[in-house]
C-alpha positions as CSV (number, residue, x, y, z in Angstrom):
1,M,0.0,0.0,0.0
2,K,1.4,3.4,-1.0
3,A,2.4,5.8,1.8
4,Q,-0.1,8.4,0.6
5,V,-3.0,5.9,0.8
6,K,-1.9,4.8,4.3
7,A,-1.8,8.5,5.3
8,D,-5.3,9.1,3.9
9,I,-6.7,6.1,5.7
10,L,-5.2,7.3,9.0
11,L,-6.6,10.8,8.4
12,F,-10.1,9.4,7.7
13,I,-9.9,7.4,11.0
14,Y,-8.9,10.7,12.7
15,S,-11.8,12.4,11.1
16,F,-14.3,9.8,12.3
17,I,-12.9,10.0,15.8
18,M,-13.2,13.8,15.8
19,G,-16.7,13.7,14.3
20,I,-17.9,11.5,17.1
21,T,-16.1,13.7,19.6
22,G,-18.3,16.6,18.6
23,I,-21.2,14.7,20.0
24,V,-19.3,13.7,23.2
25,L,-18.2,17.4,23.7
26,K,-21.9,18.5,23.6
27,F,-22.7,16.0,26.4
28,A,-19.6,17.1,28.3
29,T,-20.4,20.8,28.2
30,Q,-23.9,20.0,29.6
31,E,-22.4,18.4,32.7
32,L,-19.1,20.1,33.3
33,N,-17.7,23.6,33.2
34,I,-15.8,24.0,29.9
35,F,-12.4,24.9,31.4
36,N,-12.7,22.2,34.1
37,F,-13.5,19.6,31.5
38,I,-10.7,20.7,29.2
39,A,-8.2,20.5,32.1
40,L,-9.2,17.0,33.0
41,R,-9.2,15.9,29.4
42,F,-5.7,17.2,28.6
43,A,-4.3,15.9,31.9
44,L,-5.5,12.4,31.1
45,A,-4.3,12.7,27.5
46,F,-0.8,13.7,28.6
47,L,-0.6,10.9,31.2
48,V,-1.5,8.2,28.7
49,S,0.9,9.5,26.0
50,F,3.7,9.9,28.6
51,L,3.3,6.4,29.9
52,L,3.2,4.9,26.4
53,L,5.5,7.1,24.4
54,W,8.0,8.8,26.7
55,K,11.0,6.5,25.9
56,R,10.5,7.1,22.2
57,C,9.9,10.8,22.8
58,R,13.1,11.3,24.8
59,S,15.3,10.0,22.0
60,G,14.0,12.6,19.6
61,L,13.9,15.5,22.0
62,N,16.2,18.4,21.4
63,P,16.1,22.2,22.0
64,R,14.6,23.0,18.6
65,A,11.9,20.3,18.9
66,L,11.1,21.5,22.4
67,R,10.6,25.1,21.2
68,H,8.4,23.8,18.3
69,S,6.4,21.6,20.6
70,V,5.7,24.3,23.2
71,F,4.4,26.7,20.5
72,L,2.4,23.9,18.9
73,G,0.9,23.0,22.3
74,I,-0.3,26.6,22.9
75,V,-1.9,26.9,19.5
76,T,-3.6,23.5,19.8
77,Y,-4.9,24.3,23.3
78,L,-6.5,27.5,22.0
79,A,-8.0,25.5,19.0
80,H,-9.6,23.0,21.4
81,V,-10.9,25.7,23.8
82,T,-12.6,27.6,21.0
83,C,-13.9,24.4,19.4
84,T,-15.5,23.2,22.8
85,A,-16.9,26.7,23.4
86,G,-18.4,26.8,19.9
87,I,-20.0,23.4,20.2
88,A,-21.5,24.5,23.6
89,S,-23.0,27.6,22.2
90,A,-24.5,26.4,18.9
91,P,-26.3,23.3,17.5
92,V,-23.8,20.5,17.3
93,S,-24.4,19.9,13.6
94,I,-24.0,23.6,12.8
95,A,-20.9,23.9,14.9
96,G,-19.4,20.8,13.3
97,F,-19.6,22.4,9.9
98,L,-18.3,25.8,11.0
99,T,-15.3,24.3,12.7
100,S,-14.6,22.4,9.5
101,L,-13.5,25.7,7.9
102,Q,-10.0,24.6,8.7
103,T,-10.3,23.0,5.2
104,I,-10.3,26.5,3.8
105,M,-8.1,28.1,6.4
106,V,-5.1,25.8,5.7
107,P,-4.5,26.9,2.1
108,I,-5.4,30.5,2.9
109,L,-2.9,30.6,5.7
110,A,-0.3,28.8,3.6
111,F,-0.8,31.3,0.8
112,L,-0.6,34.3,3.2
113,F,2.4,33.1,5.3
114,A,4.3,30.6,3.2
115,G,3.7,32.0,-0.3
116,R,2.3,28.7,-1.7
117,R,0.7,28.5,-5.1
118,Y,-2.1,26.1,-5.9
119,S,-3.5,24.2,-8.9
120,L,-7.0,24.7,-10.3
121,R,-8.0,21.4,-8.5
122,T,-7.1,22.8,-5.1
123,V,-8.7,26.2,-5.8
124,L,-11.9,24.4,-6.7
125,C,-11.8,22.4,-3.5
126,I,-11.4,25.6,-1.5
127,C,-14.3,27.2,-3.3
128,G,-16.4,24.1,-2.8
129,G,-15.7,24.2,0.9
130,F,-16.5,27.9,1.1
131,L,-19.8,27.5,-0.8
132,S,-20.8,24.6,1.5
133,I,-20.4,26.9,4.6
134,L,-22.4,29.6,2.9
135,L,-25.2,27.2,2.2
136,L,-25.2,26.0,5.8
137,T,-25.1,29.4,7.5
138,A,-27.8,30.8,5.1
139,D,-30.2,28.4,6.9
140,G,-33.5,29.9,8.1
141,D,-33.4,30.7,11.9
142,F,-29.7,30.4,12.6
143,Q,-28.5,33.6,14.2
144,Y,-25.0,35.0,13.6
145,S,-24.2,34.9,17.3
146,A,-20.9,34.8,19.2
147,G,-20.9,31.1,18.7
148,I,-20.3,31.5,15.0
149,W,-17.2,33.7,15.6
150,I,-15.9,31.3,18.2
151,C,-16.2,28.4,15.7
152,L,-14.4,30.5,13.0
153,A,-11.6,31.2,15.4
154,S,-11.3,27.5,16.1
155,S,-11.1,26.8,12.4
156,A,-8.3,29.3,11.9
157,L,-6.3,27.9,14.9
158,A,-6.9,24.3,13.7
159,G,-5.6,25.3,10.3
160,A,-2.5,26.9,11.8
161,Q,-1.9,23.7,13.9
162,I,-2.0,21.6,10.7
163,L,0.5,23.9,9.0
164,L,2.8,23.9,12.0
165,I,2.9,20.1,12.2
166,E,3.8,19.9,8.6
167,K,6.5,22.5,9.0
168,Y,8.1,20.9,12.0
169,L,8.0,17.4,10.5
170,A,9.7,18.8,7.4
171,E,12.4,20.2,9.7
172,G,13.1,16.8,11.2
173,D,11.0,16.7,14.4
174,E,9.6,13.3,15.3
175,P,5.8,12.7,15.4
176,V,6.1,11.3,18.9
177,V,7.7,14.5,20.2
178,L,5.0,16.6,18.5
179,T,2.5,14.4,20.4
180,V,3.8,14.1,24.0
181,V,5.3,17.6,24.6
182,P,2.4,19.6,23.2
183,L,0.0,17.6,25.3
184,A,2.0,18.5,28.4
185,V,1.9,22.2,27.4
186,M,-1.9,21.9,26.8
187,A,-2.4,20.3,30.2
188,L,-0.4,23.1,31.9
189,C,-2.4,25.8,30.0
190,A,-5.7,24.1,30.9
191,F,-4.9,23.9,34.6
192,A,-3.5,27.5,34.7
193,V,-6.8,28.7,33.3
194,A,-9.2,26.4,35.1
195,L,-7.9,26.8,38.6
196,P,-8.8,30.5,39.0
197,V,-11.8,30.5,36.7
198,S,-13.8,27.4,37.7
199,G,-11.6,25.2,39.9
200,I,-11.1,21.5,39.3
201,A,-14.0,19.0,40.1
202,L,-14.3,15.4,39.0
203,P,-17.4,14.2,37.2
204,E,-20.3,13.0,39.3
205,K,-22.0,10.8,36.7
206,A,-20.8,7.9,34.6
207,S,-21.5,9.8,31.4
208,G,-19.1,12.6,32.6
209,W,-16.4,10.0,33.1
210,F,-17.0,8.6,29.7
211,C,-16.6,12.0,28.1
212,I,-13.3,12.5,29.9
213,L,-12.0,9.1,28.9
214,W,-13.1,9.4,25.3
215,T,-11.8,12.9,24.8
216,G,-8.6,12.4,26.8
217,I,-7.5,9.1,25.4
218,I,-9.1,8.5,22.0
219,S,-9.7,12.0,20.6
220,T,-6.6,13.7,22.1
221,A,-3.7,11.3,22.9
222,V,-4.4,8.7,20.1
223,A,-5.7,11.2,17.6
224,S,-2.8,13.6,18.0
225,Y,-0.3,10.8,17.3
226,I,-2.4,9.6,14.3
227,Q,-2.3,13.1,12.8
228,A,1.4,13.6,13.3
229,L,2.2,10.2,11.9
230,A,0.0,10.6,8.9
231,Q,1.2,14.1,8.0
232,R,4.7,12.7,7.4
233,C,3.3,11.3,4.1
234,T,0.9,14.0,2.9
235,S,0.6,17.8,2.6
236,A,-1.2,20.1,5.0
237,V,-3.7,21.1,2.3
238,N,-4.6,17.4,1.7
239,T,-5.0,16.9,5.4
240,G,-7.3,19.9,5.7
241,I,-9.5,18.6,2.8
242,I,-9.8,15.1,4.4
243,F,-10.7,16.8,7.7
244,A,-13.7,18.3,5.9
245,S,-15.4,15.0,6.5
246,I,-15.4,15.5,10.3
247,P,-18.7,17.6,10.3
248,V,-20.4,14.9,8.2
249,F,-19.9,12.4,11.0
250,T,-20.9,15.1,13.5
251,M,-24.0,15.9,11.5
252,A,-25.0,12.2,11.5
253,G,-24.4,12.0,15.2
254,G,-26.4,15.1,15.8
255,W,-29.3,13.7,13.9
256,L,-29.2,10.3,15.7
257,V,-28.5,11.5,19.2
258,F,-30.0,15.0,19.5
259,K,-32.6,14.7,16.7
260,E,-31.2,17.7,14.9
261,S,-32.1,18.1,11.3
262,L,-30.7,20.2,8.5
263,S,-32.5,21.9,5.6
264,L,-32.1,21.0,2.0
265,K,-29.6,23.8,1.6
266,A,-27.4,22.5,4.4
267,L,-27.6,18.9,3.0
268,I,-26.5,20.3,-0.4
269,G,-23.6,22.0,1.4
270,A,-22.6,18.7,3.0
271,A,-22.6,17.0,-0.4
272,L,-20.5,19.8,-1.8
273,L,-18.0,19.3,1.0
274,I,-17.8,15.6,0.3
275,G,-17.3,16.4,-3.4
276,S,-14.4,18.6,-2.6
277,I,-12.8,15.7,-0.7
278,V,-13.3,13.3,-3.6
279,L,-11.9,15.8,-6.1
280,M,-8.7,16.2,-3.9
281,E,-8.4,12.5,-3.5
282,L,-8.6,11.9,-7.3
283,G,-5.6,14.3,-7.6
284,N,-3.7,12.4,-4.9
285,A,-4.2,9.1,-6.8
286,K,-1.9,10.5,-9.5
287,K,0.8,11.6,-7.1
288,A,4.0,9.8,-6.4
289,P,4.1,7.8,-3.2
290,G,4.8,9.7,0.0
291,G,3.2,13.0,-0.8
292,D,5.1,16.3,-0.5
293,P,4.9,17.3,3.1
294,G,7.9,19.6,3.0
295,A,6.9,21.7,0.1
296,M,6.6,25.2,1.6
297,K,6.5,27.1,-1.7
298,R,3.8,25.2,-3.6
299,D,1.2,22.5,-3.5
300,R,0.5,20.3,-6.5
301,A,-2.7,18.9,-5.1
């Protein structure tokens, strides 16, 4: 199996995990204070990753990788905080699609800060993602509240995180280092904020513990390693496009669990988003194995 195909499979697994996590986060924010929940989540994620990966992490740790990991941890923490707050303040299906704007943010940020140029295929994927969001937010009674802007901020930060991982991997940092150390930074940031704002309290219900365990182990520790491992063999833009499937899983969960429904416009938007993914993947099928993760001046997607 080609390295590019393996990377895409890993990224789709990541997308499924994160799509389901949108549903879990909705439950979590109904039972726990957001900052308290995030602190417990990242503490557990760091503990698990430290126990399983520290020996491998130590061999790849150096001053440059440490600096990179600290900055990556801060950006990732802010992305998770805004994502959780956005899901708490908007319907889960809507928030899932809005946070998927990372699909658009990745190439926009890469163009602005890395001077990348894009093929017509990639531009069409970007436009497809943009139109899908327009169709979604044009829905009838949805108000342009603070929740939307929080979701948009989350998307921009998630896009920056994807680009940072690509950049640091291209400079020789190990995926395991970019997993363990950022999680430590995220846990420290979470406790530094939660202690004065809300304090730290353990869940009282089994559902609360499930939310902590799922988000701490599966969607943070495991998912962070999957992303860093997969991005060794693919570009940040391709990663962002595949991540566009996350809100589709979230939408399905919102329909099944919370009985949320989307209008015909929103469903067309979802189909357009999937079409963008397929268009990008057709282009990847023609690429050489291994992708081009280190290309900071262009993207041939």
